[in-house]
C-alpha positions in Angstrom: 116.7 87.4 74.5 118.0 90.9 73.6 114.5 92.4 73.5 113.6 90.7 76.9 116.8 92.2 78.4 115.9 95.5 77.0 112.5 95.4 78.7 114.2 94.6 82.0 116.8 97.3 81.5 114.1 99.9 80.6 112.1 99.1 83.7 115.2 99.5 85.9 116.1 102.7 84.0 112.6 104.2 84.6 112.8 103.4 88.4 116.3 104.9 88.5 115.5 108.1 86.6 114.0 110.1 89.6 117.2 109.7 91.7 120.0 109.0 89.2 122.6 109.7 91.8 121.7 106.5 93.6 122.8 104.5 90.5 121.7 100.8 90.6 120.9 101.0 94.3 117.3 102.3 93.8 116.1 99.5 91.5 117.7 96.9 93.8 115.9 98.5 96.8 112.6 98.5 95.0 113.2 94.8 94.1 113.8 94.0 97.8 110.5 95.8 98.6 108.7 93.8 95.9 110.1 90.5 97.4 108.7 91.6 100.8 105.3 92.3 99.1 105.4 88.9 97.4 106.0 87.2 100.7 102.9 88.8 102.4 100.3 86.5 100.8 102.3 83.5 102.0 103.4 84.8 105.4 100.1 86.5 106.6 98.0 83.3 106.4 100.6 81.5 108.6 99.8 84.0 111.4 96.2 82.7 111.5 96.0 79.8 114.1 94.6 76.6 112.8 93.3 73.5 114.6 95.1 70.2 114.1 93.7 68.0 111.3 92.9 64.7 112.9 90.9 61.5 112.6 88.7 59.8 115.2 91.3 57.0 115.4 94.0 59.5 116.3 91.8 60.8 119.1 91.5 57.2 120.4 95.3 56.7 120.1 96.1 59.9 121.9 97.9 61.3 118.8 96.4 64.8 119.1 99.4 67.1 119.8 97.6 70.5 119.8 97.9 71.8 123.4 94.3 72.8 123.8 92.9 69.8 122.0 91.7 72.0 119.1 91.1 69.7 116.1 89.4 69.6 112.8 87.5 66.4 111.8 86.1 65.4 108.5 82.7 63.8 108.9 81.2 61.1 106.7 77.9 61.9 108.3 76.7 63.8 111.4 73.5 62.7 113.1 71.8 64.5 116.0 71.2 62.4 119.2 67.9 62.6 121.0 69.3 61.1 124.2 72.2 62.7 126.1 75.1 60.3 126.1 76.6 62.0 129.2 75.3 63.5 132.4 76.0 67.1 131.3 73.5 69.4 129.7 73.8 70.4 126.0 72.9 69.5 122.5 74.5 66.3 121.2 75.3 64.7 117.9 77.4 61.9 116.6 80.1 62.3 114.0 81.1 59.3 111.9 84.7 59.6 110.6 85.1 59.9 106.9 88.4 57.9 106.8 87.0 55.1 108.9 83.2 54.8 109.0 83.4 52.3 111.9 84.8 55.1 114.2 82.7 57.9 115.7 82.8 60.6 118.3 80.1 62.4 120.2 79.7 66.1 119.6 78.3 68.7 122.0 77.2 72.2 121.2 75.2 75.2 122.5 73.3 75.2 119.3 71.1 72.4 117.9 73.1 69.9 115.8 71.6 69.1 112.5 72.2 66.1 110.2 74.9 66.7 107.6 77.2 64.8 105.2 80.8 65.1 104.1 81.5 68.3 106.1 84.4 69.5 108.2 83.9 70.6 111.8 86.2 72.1 114.4 86.2 72.0 118.2 88.0 71.2 121.4 88.3 67.8 122.9 86.9 67.3 126.4 87.1 64.4 128.7 83.7 62.7 129.4 82.2 59.3 130.0 80.2 58.7 126.9 77.5 56.0 126.3 75.4 56.0 123.2 72.5 53.6 123.6 69.9 54.9 121.0 69.5 53.3 117.6 71.4 55.1 114.8 70.0 55.7 111.3 71.2 53.5 108.6 73.4 56.3 107.1 75.5 56.3 110.3 76.2 52.5 110.0 78.1 50.2 107.7 75.6 47.7 106.4 73.7 48.0 109.7 76.8 47.7 111.9 77.0 50.8 114.2 80.4 52.5 114.6 82.5 52.3 117.7 82.1 55.5 119.7 85.1 57.1 121.6 84.1 56.2 125.2 86.2 58.8 127.2 86.1 62.0 125.1 83.7 64.2 123.2 84.2 67.2 120.9 83.0 70.6 122.1 82.0 72.3 118.7 83.2 75.8 117.9 80.3 78.2 117.3 81.5 78.6 113.8 83.8 76.0 112.1 87.3 77.4 111.6 87.8 77.6 107.8 90.9 75.9 106.3 93.8 78.2 105.8 94.0 79.5 102.2 97.4 80.7 100.9 96.9 82.9 97.8 100.4 82.1 96.5 99.6 83.2 92.9 99.4 86.8 94.1 103.2 86.5 94.9 104.1 85.8 91.2 103.7 89.3 89.7 105.8 91.1 92.3 108.5 88.4 92.1 108.6 88.7 88.4 109.0 92.5 88.6 111.7 92.1 91.2 113.6 89.7 89.0 113.3 92.1 86.1 114.6 95.0 88.1 117.6 93.0 89.3 118.4 91.8 85.8 117.7 95.3 84.4 120.0 97.0 86.9 122.8 94.7 85.8 122.4 94.9 82.0 121.5 98.6 81.8 119.5 100.3 79.1 119.7 100.2 76.1 121.2 96.7 75.9 124.2 95.9 73.8 124.4 92.3 72.7 127.5 91.1 70.8 127.4 89.0 67.6 129.9 87.3 65.5 128.1 87.8 62.2 129.8 90.3 59.9 129.6 90.8 56.1 133.1 89.8 54.9 132.3 91.2 51.4 131.9 94.7 52.8 134.9 96.9 52.1 136.3 99.3 54.7 135.8 103.0 54.5 138.2 104.7 52.2 140.1 108.0 52.7 137.7 111.0 52.5 134.6 108.8 53.2 132.4 109.6 56.1 129.4 108.0 57.8 126.8 109.6 60.2 126.2 107.6 63.4 124.9 108.1 66.9 127.0 107.3 69.9 126.7 106.7 73.6 129.8 106.8 75.8 133.0 108.9 75.6 134.6 110.5 72.6 137.6 112.5 73.9 136.1 114.9 76.5 132.5 114.5 75.1 130.3 112.1 77.0 126.8 111.0 76.2 124.5 108.4 77.7 123.5 105.5 75.4 119.9 106.1 76.5 120.2 109.6 75.1 122.8 109.3 72.3 124.4 112.1 70.5 125.3 112.5 66.8 128.7 111.8 65.5 130.5 111.7 62.1 133.0 108.9 61.4 135.5 109.7 58.7 138.8 108.4 57.3 141.7 110.6 56.6 145.2 109.8 55.4 148.0 109.6 58.0 151.7 109.3 57.9 151.5 105.5 58.4 148.2 104.8 56.7 144.5 105.6 57.0 143.2 107.0 60.3 139.6 106.5 61.5 138.3 109.6 63.4 135.1 110.4 65.2 133.7 113.9 65.4 130.8 114.5 67.9 128.2 116.8 66.5 126.7 119.8 68.4 123.1 119.3 69.3 122.2 122.9 68.8 123.7 123.1 65.3 126.7 125.1 66.5 130.4 124.5 66.1 131.2 120.8 66.4 134.1 119.7 68.6 137.3 118.7 67.1 137.6 115.1 65.6 139.1 112.5 67.8 141.4 109.8 66.4 140.3 106.2 67.0 143.5 104.4 67.5 146.8 104.5 69.5 148.8 101.9 71.2 145.7 99.7 71.5 142.2 99.6 70.0 139.6 97.0 70.2 136.0 96.7 69.0 133.0 94.5 69.2 130.2 94.3 66.7 126.6 93.6 67.9 123.2 95.1 68.2 121.6 97.6 70.7 118.2 96.6 71.8 115.5 99.1 73.0 111.8 98.6 73.6 110.9 99.3 70.1 113.9 98.7 67.8 117.1 96.8 67.2 120.0 98.9 65.9 123.3 97.7 64.4 126.1 98.8 66.8 129.9 98.8 67.2 131.6 99.0 70.6 135.0 100.7 70.3 137.5 101.1 73.1 140.8 103.0 72.6 142.9 105.6 74.4 140.6 108.5 73.5 137.3 106.7 72.7 135.2 104.4 74.7 131.8 104.5 73.1 129.1 102.5 71.4 128.3 103.7 67.9 124.8 103.1 66.4 124.3 102.8 62.6 121.3 103.0 60.3 122.3 99.8 58.4 124.4 96.8 59.3 126.6 97.3 56.2 127.7 100.7 57.5 128.7 99.2 60.8 130.7 96.5 59.1 132.6 99.0 56.9 133.7 100.8 60.1 134.5 97.5 61.9 136.8 96.5 59.0 139.2 99.3 60.0 139.7 98.1 63.6 140.5 94.9 65.4 137.2 93.3 66.2 136.8 90.7 68.9 135.0 87.5 67.8 
């Protein structure tokens, strides 16, 4: 989980870097834009008008609600008619409904109607007196019984059947995932500190005069470094009037004079052991908060962290 949060934090950190003054606002804004992009493959197809999916029985029952009577029918079979079933000119055919093969409706088109099976057609309903008297092929009947033809309506076919709406919703998944990662990353930051309760109880604390090198991100006295770009520090123990004192001394990046050591302690001091996760590594860490120090210290080995943690009150 720590590595996954680090990936999210790193992504948000990369988005935020060009305009750091905006803080977490930029990753959140980009996440909102990604959500909008994710909605496009779903919303845009809804703007494409579609005919009402219907059956021949629904036409007979008057259940077509589309204002212009624009419907889509699924045909079991379509057969051309050689005799016009109405007094109007045109090319005619008969559609036998796929859901009920004993129901059929007459088709009219400007183009010749060819025989077809198991196909979808679209068109507009029109009122007409329809009489089909010619013999139908066996494919258009049920064991020789011809279907009942709608007597007062026919279907004016579209020049090209309207294709069924296709919603490419899988295209919405990648931008949604990126948006979620940016939101999570903007909250957890980068690198990611994850607390733990595991500590080596056999490890002894640092003694007077001992020192440990570490890296830090946060505040040591007046010195501030980002955890994503940590600075070097030296942790050492010296004797005080009332016992041993743990101090932290930031190191100069240019090899110059280091700032004065800062005492870790005072009226209150708390710590939390854990690990800092980045894209490529996991580092033992100790989060310390006191009057003069509010920083996360990174150690090369867990045992070094635990020796320092033994000197302060660690939350469990």
